[in-house]
C-alpha positions as CSV (number, residue, x, y, z in Angstrom):
1,X,-34.7,7.8,6.4
2,X,-33.3,11.3,6.2
3,X,-34.4,14.9,6.0
4,X,-33.2,17.8,3.9
5,X,-33.9,21.5,3.3
6,X,-37.5,21.9,2.4
7,X,-38.8,25.2,3.8
8,X,-38.9,28.4,1.6
9,X,-36.5,27.0,-1.0
10,X,-35.7,29.3,-3.9
11,X,-36.0,27.2,-7.0
12,X,-36.6,27.3,-10.7
13,X,-40.3,26.9,-11.7
14,X,-42.3,26.7,-14.9
15,X,-43.7,30.2,-15.7
16,X,-47.1,28.8,-16.7
17,X,-49.1,28.3,-13.5
18,X,-46.6,30.4,-11.5
19,X,-47.6,33.9,-12.5
20,X,-45.0,34.0,-15.2
21,X,-42.2,33.7,-12.7
22,X,-38.9,31.8,-13.5
23,X,-38.1,31.3,-9.8
24,X,-40.2,31.0,-6.7
25,X,-40.0,30.1,-3.0
26,X,-41.5,26.6,-2.5
27,X,-41.7,24.2,0.5
28,X,-42.3,20.6,1.2
29,X,-40.9,17.2,0.0
30,X,-41.0,18.7,-3.5
31,X,-38.0,20.6,-2.4
32,X,-36.3,18.3,0.1
33,X,-36.4,15.3,-2.2
34,X,-34.5,17.0,-5.1
35,X,-31.8,18.0,-2.5
36,X,-31.2,14.4,-1.6
37,X,-31.4,13.2,-5.3
38,X,-28.9,15.8,-6.2
39,X,-26.5,14.8,-3.4
40,X,-26.8,11.2,-4.5
41,X,-25.9,12.2,-8.1
42,X,-22.9,14.2,-6.9
43,X,-21.9,11.3,-4.7
44,X,-22.1,8.9,-7.7
45,X,-19.8,11.1,-9.6
46,X,-17.4,11.1,-6.7
47,X,-17.6,7.3,-6.1
48,X,-18.8,5.7,-9.3
49,X,-18.4,2.2,-7.9
50,X,-20.7,2.8,-4.9
51,X,-24.2,1.3,-5.0
52,X,-27.3,3.4,-4.4
53,X,-27.7,1.8,-1.0
54,X,-24.1,2.5,0.0
55,X,-24.7,6.1,-0.9
56,X,-27.9,6.2,1.1
57,X,-26.1,4.6,4.1
58,X,-23.4,7.4,3.9
59,X,-26.1,10.1,3.9
60,X,-27.9,8.5,6.8
61,X,-25.0,7.6,9.2
62,X,-23.5,11.1,9.0
63,X,-26.8,13.0,9.4
64,X,-27.3,15.6,12.1
65,X,-30.1,16.1,14.6
66,X,-32.9,18.6,14.3
67,X,-33.6,20.7,17.4
68,X,-37.1,19.5,18.3
69,X,-36.2,17.2,21.2
70,X,-33.7,14.5,22.3
71,X,-32.5,12.2,19.5
72,X,-33.5,9.2,21.7
73,X,-37.2,10.2,21.6
74,X,-38.9,7.9,19.2
75,X,-41.1,10.7,17.9
76,X,-38.0,12.7,17.0
77,X,-36.5,9.6,15.3
78,X,-39.7,9.0,13.3
79,X,-39.6,12.6,12.2
80,X,-36.0,13.0,11.3
81,X,-35.0,9.4,10.5
82,X,-31.2,9.3,10.7
83,X,-31.1,13.1,10.7
84,X,-30.5,16.1,8.4
85,X,-28.2,15.3,5.5
86,X,-24.6,16.7,5.9
87,X,-23.1,16.4,2.4
88,X,-19.4,17.0,3.2
89,X,-19.4,14.5,6.1
90,X,-21.2,11.9,4.0
91,X,-18.2,11.7,1.6
92,X,-16.2,10.1,4.4
93,X,-18.7,7.9,6.4
94,X,-16.2,5.4,7.6
95,X,-18.5,2.4,7.3
96,X,-21.4,1.7,5.0
97,X,-24.4,-0.7,5.2
98,X,-24.9,-2.0,1.7
99,X,-27.8,-4.0,0.2
100,X,-28.8,-5.4,-3.2
101,X,-31.7,-7.0,-5.1
102,X,-32.0,-10.1,-3.0
103,X,-31.9,-8.1,0.3
104,X,-35.0,-6.2,-0.9
105,X,-36.7,-9.4,-2.0
106,X,-36.1,-10.9,1.4
107,X,-37.5,-7.7,3.0
108,X,-40.6,-7.9,0.9
109,X,-41.0,-11.6,1.8
110,X,-41.1,-10.6,5.4
111,X,-43.5,-7.6,5.0
112,X,-45.9,-8.5,2.2
113,X,-47.3,-11.2,-0.1
114,X,-45.7,-9.5,-3.1
115,X,-43.0,-12.2,-3.6
116,X,-43.9,-15.8,-4.4
117,X,-43.3,-18.5,-1.8
118,X,-40.9,-20.4,-3.9
119,X,-38.7,-17.3,-4.2
120,X,-38.8,-16.6,-0.5
121,X,-37.9,-20.3,0.2
122,X,-35.0,-20.0,-2.2
123,X,-33.8,-16.9,-0.5
124,X,-33.9,-18.6,2.9
125,X,-32.0,-21.4,1.5
126,X,-29.3,-19.0,0.4
127,X,-29.0,-17.7,4.0
128,X,-31.1,-14.5,3.7
129,X,-33.2,-13.6,6.7
130,X,-36.9,-12.9,5.9
131,X,-37.3,-10.9,9.1
132,X,-37.6,-7.2,8.0
133,X,-35.6,-6.1,11.1
134,X,-32.6,-7.8,9.5
135,X,-32.6,-5.8,6.3
136,X,-29.1,-4.4,6.0
137,X,-29.9,-0.7,6.3
138,X,-28.5,2.1,8.4
139,X,-31.3,1.9,10.9
140,X,-32.7,-0.7,13.3
141,X,-36.5,-1.1,13.8
142,X,-38.3,-3.8,15.7
143,X,-42.1,-3.3,15.8
144,X,-43.0,-6.4,17.8
145,X,-40.3,-7.3,20.3
146,X,-41.4,-10.5,22.0
147,X,-39.0,-10.3,24.9
148,X,-35.8,-10.9,23.1
149,X,-34.7,-10.5,19.5
150,X,-31.3,-10.5,17.7
151,X,-30.7,-8.4,14.6
152,X,-27.9,-8.9,12.1
153,X,-26.0,-6.2,10.1
154,X,-23.0,-6.2,7.8
155,X,-20.7,-3.1,7.4
156,X,-17.9,-2.4,5.0
157,X,-14.9,-0.2,5.6
158,X,-15.3,2.6,3.0
159,X,-12.2,4.4,4.1
160,X,-8.6,4.0,2.8
161,X,-7.3,3.1,6.3
162,X,-7.4,0.1,8.6
163,X,-9.7,1.0,11.4
164,X,-10.9,-0.5,14.7
165,X,-14.6,0.2,15.6
166,X,-16.2,0.0,19.0
167,X,-19.9,0.0,19.8
168,X,-21.9,2.3,22.1
169,X,-25.6,3.0,22.5
170,X,-27.7,5.7,24.0
171,X,-31.4,5.8,25.0
172,X,-33.5,2.6,24.7
173,X,-35.0,3.0,28.2
174,X,-36.2,-0.3,29.5
175,X,-34.4,-2.3,26.7
176,X,-31.0,-4.0,27.3
177,X,-28.7,-4.2,24.3
178,X,-26.0,-6.9,24.1
179,X,-23.3,-5.2,22.0
180,X,-20.6,-7.0,20.0
181,X,-16.9,-6.7,20.8
182,X,-14.8,-4.2,18.8
183,X,-13.6,-5.3,15.4
184,X,-10.8,-4.2,13.0
185,X,-11.3,-3.9,9.2
186,X,-8.9,-3.2,6.4
187,X,-10.1,-0.9,3.5
188,X,-12.9,-2.7,1.6
189,X,-13.2,-5.4,4.2
190,X,-16.6,-6.3,5.7
191,X,-17.8,-7.5,9.1
192,X,-21.1,-9.1,10.1
193,X,-22.3,-8.6,13.7
194,X,-25.3,-9.4,15.8
195,X,-27.0,-7.3,18.5
196,X,-29.5,-8.8,20.9
197,X,-32.2,-6.6,22.4
198,X,-34.0,-7.7,25.6
199,X,-37.0,-6.0,27.1
200,X,-36.5,-5.3,30.8
201,X,-38.9,-2.6,31.9
202,X,-40.1,-0.9,28.7
203,X,-43.8,-0.5,28.4
204,X,-45.6,-2.9,26.1
205,X,-47.1,-1.4,22.9
206,X,-45.1,1.8,23.1
207,X,-42.0,2.7,21.1
208,X,-38.6,3.5,22.7
209,X,-35.8,5.1,20.8
210,X,-32.0,5.2,20.9
211,X,-28.9,5.7,18.8
212,X,-26.3,3.0,18.1
213,X,-22.8,4.4,17.2
214,X,-19.8,2.6,15.8
215,X,-16.7,4.7,16.3
216,X,-13.0,4.4,15.3
217,X,-11.9,7.8,16.8
218,X,-12.2,9.5,13.4
219,X,-15.7,8.4,12.3
220,X,-18.9,8.1,14.3
221,X,-21.2,5.9,12.3
222,X,-24.6,6.6,13.9
223,X,-27.7,4.4,13.4
224,X,-31.1,5.2,14.8
225,X,-33.0,2.5,16.7
226,X,-36.7,2.2,17.5
227,X,-38.2,-0.8,19.3
228,X,-41.8,-1.5,20.4
229,X,-42.2,-4.4,22.9
């Protein structure tokens, strides 16, 4: 979903097994993961009422690109997710994509046999989509686009000002995206929208990538998109 500093990071280590050192240079997810966990803890202190998924959304939509290719290349998107975390920008993301327990259960219903059929049926009865592409996260992925598919997302205005957001998209060569009209949200207000993706000339069984952005002039809420017809 995101990336963080993980190369030659100076960190405290346990002297046993580390040649008696108190600190050492380490690399890998053992270093990048604590960066993100620490940012989430600081964020929770800043915004005690925010859910873990809202914090994750803020870190994702404000991420920055790594310099190993265009951000519409699906390989780049799979490598960086939403981008490299930018802590200061994340404290003012504009909009957040939030999710809770039932959202995750619905996602599992659509991706595994881990949830009982009765629970999945009940979730559908409550209006939850079991299509994993509809999970309300700050990214969009469709792994089996059969010509046309519509995805649904809900965003919440996390700022202290009324804002009007417009949609734009880059990339997605060979895929047409029917974007929603602009919408206006008061602080704390939410909006649910749909985006319909249609294959035009994209190759079958190959991913294409793009970036969806919701902008109000002060915030650019960016969401990575990968689609495989």
